[in-house]
Every structure is written in C-alpha cells, then in structure tokens.
C-alpha positions in Angstrom: 6.8 -4.5 -52.3 5.7 -3.2 -49.0 3.7 -5.6 -46.8 0.4 -4.5 -44.5 0.9 -4.3 -40.8 -1.3 -4.3 -37.8 -1.8 -2.6 -34.7 -3.6 -5.4 -33.2 -2.6 -8.7 -34.9 -4.4 -11.1 -32.2 -7.8 -10.2 -33.7 -6.6 -12.0 -36.8 -6.6 -15.4 -34.9 -10.5 -15.0 -35.2 -10.4 -15.1 -39.0 -11.7 -18.8 -39.3 -14.9 -17.7 -37.8 -15.4 -15.7 -41.1 -15.9 -19.0 -43.1 -19.1 -19.6 -41.1 -21.3 -18.3 -44.1 -19.9 -21.2 -46.2 -21.9 -23.6 -44.0 -24.9 -21.6 -42.9 -26.8 -19.1 -45.3 -28.4 -16.0 -43.8 -31.3 -16.4 -46.5 -34.7 -17.7 -45.3 -35.4 -21.5 -45.3 -37.6 -23.0 -47.8 -40.5 -25.4 -46.6 -40.5 -27.3 -50.2 -38.7 -30.6 -49.3 -36.4 -30.9 -52.2 -35.7 -29.5 -55.6 -33.8 -32.3 -57.0 -36.6 -32.7 -59.7 -36.0 -29.1 -60.9 -34.0 -28.5 -63.9 -30.2 -27.3 -63.2 -30.2 -23.6 -62.9 -26.5 -22.1 -63.1 -27.2 -18.5 -62.3 -28.8 -19.6 -59.0 -25.8 -21.7 -58.4 -23.4 -18.7 -58.8 -25.9 -16.5 -56.9 -25.7 -18.9 -54.1 -21.9 -19.1 -54.1 -21.5 -15.2 -54.7 -23.8 -14.4 -51.5 -21.8 -17.0 -49.4 -18.5 -15.3 -50.5 -19.8 -11.8 -49.7 -20.4 -13.0 -46.3 -16.9 -14.0 -45.7 -15.6 -11.0 -47.1 -18.0 -8.8 -44.9 -16.6 -10.6 -41.9 -13.1 -10.8 -42.9 -13.0 -7.3 -43.7 -14.6 -6.2 -40.4 -12.1 -7.9 -38.6 -8.9 -6.7 -40.3 -10.3 -3.2 -40.1 -10.7 -3.7 -36.5 -7.1 -4.8 -36.2 -5.8 -1.7 -37.4 -4.1 -2.2 -40.7 -1.4 0.1 -42.0 1.4 0.3 -44.4 4.6 1.4 -42.8 6.3 4.6 -43.6 9.4 4.4 -45.9 12.1 6.4 -47.4 11.6 7.3 -51.3 14.4 8.4 -53.2 13.8 11.6 -55.3 16.2 13.9 -57.6 15.3 17.6 -57.5 17.2 20.8 -58.3 18.9 22.2 -55.6 21.9 22.1 -53.2 22.6 21.7 -49.5 23.3 25.2 -48.1 24.5 26.3 -44.8 23.7 29.8 -43.9 26.2 31.7 -41.7 24.8 34.7 -40.3 26.9 37.4 -38.6 25.4 38.3 -35.2 27.6 41.3 -34.2 26.2 44.6 -32.9 26.6 46.2 -36.1 24.1 44.1 -38.0 21.5 46.1 -35.8 22.3 49.4 -37.9 20.8 50.1 -40.9 22.7 50.4 -44.2 23.2 54.0 -43.3 24.9 52.9 -40.3 22.7 54.5 -37.8 20.1 52.9 -35.4 16.8 52.4 -37.2 13.8 54.5 -36.5 10.2 54.7 -38.0 10.1 52.3 -41.1 13.7 52.1 -41.5 15.3 48.5 -41.4 18.3 47.2 -39.9 20.8 45.2 -42.0 19.8 42.1 -39.9 15.9 42.9 -40.5 16.4 43.3 -44.2 18.5 40.3 -44.6 16.1 38.1 -42.5 13.1 39.2 -44.6 15.0 38.3 -47.8 16.4 35.2 -46.8 13.2 33.8 -45.7 12.0 34.6 -49.3 15.0 32.6 -50.6 14.3 29.8 -48.4 10.6 29.7 -49.6 11.4 29.6 -53.2 13.8 26.6 -52.9 11.7 24.1 -50.7 13.8 21.1 -52.2 17.1 22.3 -50.5 18.7 21.1 -47.6 19.2 24.3 -45.5 21.0 24.6 -42.1 21.5 27.8 -40.1 24.7 28.8 -38.2 25.3 32.3 -36.3 28.6 33.7 -35.0 29.7 36.8 -33.1 32.2 36.1 -30.3 31.3 32.4 -30.6 29.5 30.5 -33.1 26.4 29.0 -32.5 24.4 26.3 -34.2 20.6 27.1 -34.7 19.4 24.2 -36.9 21.2 21.6 -38.7 20.7 20.8 -42.5 17.1 19.8 -43.2 14.3 20.1 -45.6 11.7 21.7 -43.3 11.3 25.2 -44.6 9.3 26.2 -41.6 12.0 25.5 -39.3 14.7 27.2 -41.4 12.7 30.4 -41.5 12.1 30.0 -37.5 15.9 30.2 -37.2 16.4 33.1 -39.7 14.0 35.0 -37.4 16.0 35.0 -34.7 19.0 36.6 -36.5 17.8 40.3 -35.6 17.6 39.9 -32.0 20.4 42.1 -30.3 24.0 40.9 -31.1 27.7 41.1 -29.6 30.5 43.3 -30.9 33.0 41.0 -31.9 33.0 39.3 -35.1 34.9 35.7 -34.8 34.6 34.4 -38.4 37.0 31.8 -38.2 34.9 29.8 -35.7 31.9 30.2 -37.5 33.4 29.1 -40.8 34.8 26.1 -38.8 31.1 25.3 -37.4 29.5 25.9 -41.1 31.8 23.3 -42.8 31.2 20.9 -39.9 27.4 20.7 -40.7 28.1 18.8 -43.8 28.1 15.1 -43.7 31.0 13.4 -45.5 28.5 10.8 -46.9 27.1 13.6 -49.0 30.3 14.8 -50.5 28.8 14.3 -54.2 26.2 16.5 -53.7 26.2 20.2 -54.5 26.9 22.1 -51.2 27.6 25.8 -50.3 28.3 28.2 -47.6 26.5 31.3 -47.7 28.0 34.0 -45.3 26.3 36.9 -44.4 28.1 39.6 -42.7 28.6 43.4 -42.8 32.3 43.2 -41.9 35.4 41.0 -41.6 37.4 39.6 -38.8 41.2 38.9 -38.8 41.7 35.1 -39.0 44.8 34.0 -37.1 47.5 32.7 -39.5 47.6 29.7 -37.6 44.0 28.8 -38.2 43.9 29.8 -41.8 45.8 26.5 -42.8 43.1 24.4 -40.9 40.5 26.0 -42.6 41.9 25.9 -46.1 42.4 22.1 -45.5 38.6 21.8 -44.2 37.4 23.9 -47.4 39.0 21.3 -49.5 38.0 18.3 -47.9 34.2 19.5 -47.8 34.1 20.1 -51.5 31.9 23.4 -50.9 30.9 26.4 -53.0 31.8 29.8 -51.0 29.6 32.9 -51.4 30.2 35.9 -49.3 27.2 38.4 -49.3 28.8 41.5 -47.8 26.1 43.9 -46.3 28.3 47.3 -46.7 27.4 50.2 -44.5 27.4 53.3 -46.3 30.6 55.3 -46.5 32.6 52.2 -45.1 35.4 50.5 -47.0 34.5 47.7 -49.4 36.0 44.4 -50.4 37.8 46.0 -53.3 38.8 49.3 -51.7 42.5 49.8 -51.7 44.4 51.7 -48.8 47.5 53.6 -50.0 49.0 54.0 -46.5 48.3 50.8 -44.7 47.4 47.5 -46.2 47.7 45.3 -43.0 44.9 43.0 -42.3 43.9 45.2 -39.5 43.1 48.3 -41.5 41.6 46.6 -44.2 40.0 43.2 -43.0 37.3 42.9 -45.7 40.0 43.1 -48.6 42.1 40.4 -46.8 39.4 38.1 -46.2 38.5 38.4 -49.7 42.1 37.6 -50.8 42.0 34.6 -48.3 38.7 33.2 -49.7 40.4 33.5 -53.3 43.3 31.4 -52.0 41.1 28.3 -50.4 41.1 26.6 -54.0 37.1 26.4 -53.9 34.6 28.2 -56.1 34.0 31.5 -54.5 32.0 34.5 -55.2 31.8 37.8 -53.3 28.6 40.2 -53.5 28.6 43.6 -52.2 25.1 45.0 -51.2 24.5 48.6 -50.0 20.9 48.1 -49.5 17.9 45.7 -49.5 17.4 45.7 -53.4 21.0 44.9 -53.9 20.8 42.0 -51.3 17.9 40.4 -53.2 19.6 40.8 -56.4 22.8 39.1 -55.1 20.5 36.3 -53.5 19.1 36.0 -57.1 22.1 35.3 -58.6 23.1 32.7 -56.0 19.8 31.0 -56.6 20.8 30.6 -60.4 24.1 29.2 -59.3 23.4 26.8 -57.0 20.5 24.7 -59.0 21.8 21.5 -59.6 20.3 18.0 -59.8 20.3 16.5 -56.3 19.0 13.0 -54.8 17.6 13.2 -51.6 15.3 11.0 -49.7 11.7 11.6 -48.7 10.4 10.1 -45.6 6.6 8.9 -46.2 4.3 8.7 -43.4 2.6 5.6 -42.6 -0.8 4.9 -44.7 -3.7 3.9 -42.4 -5.8 1.1 -44.2 -8.8 0.5 -41.8 -11.1 3.0 -43.8 -10.5 0.8 -46.9 -11.3 -2.6 -45.0 -14.3 -1.1 -43.6 -15.7 0.4 -46.9 -15.2 -3.2 -48.3 -17.1 -4.7 -45.3 -19.8 -2.2 -45.7 -20.2 -2.7 -49.5 -20.5 -6.6 -49.0 -22.8 -5.9 -46.1 -24.8 -3.8 -48.6 -25.2 -6.4 -51.3 -26.1 -9.0 -48.8 -29.0 -6.7 -47.4 -30.3 -6.2 -51.2 -30.2 -9.8 -51.6 -32.1 -10.3 -48.2 -34.8 -7.8 -49.4 -35.1 -9.4 -52.8 -36.2 -12.7 -51.3 -39.5 -14.2 -52.3 -41.8 -15.8 -50.0 -42.9 -19.3 -51.7 -46.7 -20.5 -50.8 -46.6 -23.8 -48.9 -48.5 -26.7 -50.0 -51.7 -27.6 -48.6 -51.0 -29.7 -45.4 -47.4 -28.4 -44.9 -46.9 -25.8 -42.1 
C-alpha cells in the first residue's frame, strides 16, 4: 500500500486547531435559557454532532491540501507482447544511393531515406518494445540505448539518412549492438536487427570473439540486406573467386549461420520488399515480455480541497437554514 507524502509536512503541526468546532459552534446562540425540559430529540443531536464533524473535516482537508499531498511515483510490472530490439544501421556512403545504385533525384528515395520511413512505422506499431539504435561505418556509434520511448527512437532513426562514410566496419558495429543488452534480462526475447546494403570482411581473430558474445547474449539475429539493383546478393555463387573479399555478403551470411543463434536474412530490392521483410520480423518477435512501467507521482491537493469545499457548502446550507426564535418578553 502506497502512503501519502506531503511537500510541506510542517503545516500538519496545525492539525489540532481543526478540533475547534467540537468546542465552539458557528451557529447562532439561542436566547432561551435552557432546553432541559424539552423532550429528547435524537435527530437534532445527530445533526449537531454532524455539523461539528463537518467543521473539523473542512479545516483538516484545507490544511492537508495546503501541505501538498501526493502519492509517490512507482514502478508497476506489466506483461506485453514484444521484445528487446537493437537496430544496427549501416551508415556507409552507399546507403545514400537509391536501390538503383544512383544518387536520388526528384521523388526518388535513397536506401537510407526509405529505411528510415519504414523503420519508424515499425517502431510505431510496436510501442511496448524496448528499442535501441546503433549506427556504424568506420566506427560504431551508440545513438540511443534500449528504451520504451518511441519518440526518442524515431528521432534517432531520423538521423540515419545523413551523409555517411565509405567504409563498413560491421564487426565493431555488432560488438556494440550486443553490449547494449543487459545481462539481467537474459530471459527476455532479444534481437539484433542489422540494416545494411553490403557486408564487410570480419577478421578471423574477431570472429571467435563475436561468436562467443552472441552465444552469451542469447539473441536472435536478423539481417535486412538492402540490395542495390545489379549487385551481388547473399546467395549468389562466384565460379572464379569465392574469397571473402570477392563475395563478402555470401561469407557474412555463412558466418552468421555458424554463430549457433536463431538467424534469418532478408534480401530487399526496394521499399515494398523492405516493408514485407519487417512485417515478417514483426510476426517472429511477438512473445510475452515482462517490463516495468514507471508511473508518475499523483497530486492529491485537488481531492482534499474538493472535500473541504463540500464540507463548507454543507455548513453554509445549515447556516442559511437557521431559524430566528422570538425572545420572550423582557428578555433582550
């Protein structure tokens, strides 16, 4: 049970003064010397006690309202369908081109602009997810940590169509994405969503470290490959040269499959294909997920002042209902 707190608790030291109506009534004094000879009237007794208590309530409620009462904020555990998702976004220079492999002109969208628009819709449809954003080109960059604030996430995605660099250091980007998950949430559904239009060669020395990090993090991996028209795809075979340098996308896919974690790759050659890929990912990552919602403090001043006003209104009605008794002759 949450206890009421006060901004100005010192005012409550005046609370004994609220008992004054129990000794002195605000109603008009009667000139008749004694009513002892009159028959007992229980209703009048109840009304008398009730009016005194209304006076006490009016004073106490006013005093408590002036002291600034509130219920402190708290964390409430809830369960929703969703996941913890880190979006790892490629910021290499080629993302500034269209899916046709040229600089955008007129109404054409670059791959970065199309992905930005579609990812923002994805975030808006999954408001119970914890989403973080990281970007990479030559070096990785933490944009926003995991949070349940979709507006902050969408603002981070808005920055992904800014001019990028040419080099794609995917290994350091993956390492940063994995570091964004908390070890205490290992039992939650977690996923890394890699958005890239190409692949880089991962140093064999780093491959083992990444493989160990993936197994330790217990995450699902999705690669949304924004394929440029006419470029080599993930599954394209090369008869003459099968080295990682000649077919980086194919080798990166094979490496991801060797990680020992749930993994799926999606090739998208346009905005519609990108939307369809994210729709499938949305269906795959809908699992019960406990989370804590922070509730703000609740101000109770209005409630106490309303109670005081109600008590005063009843006392005012009682005051207006008073009857002036005629004084006996000879009595002033």
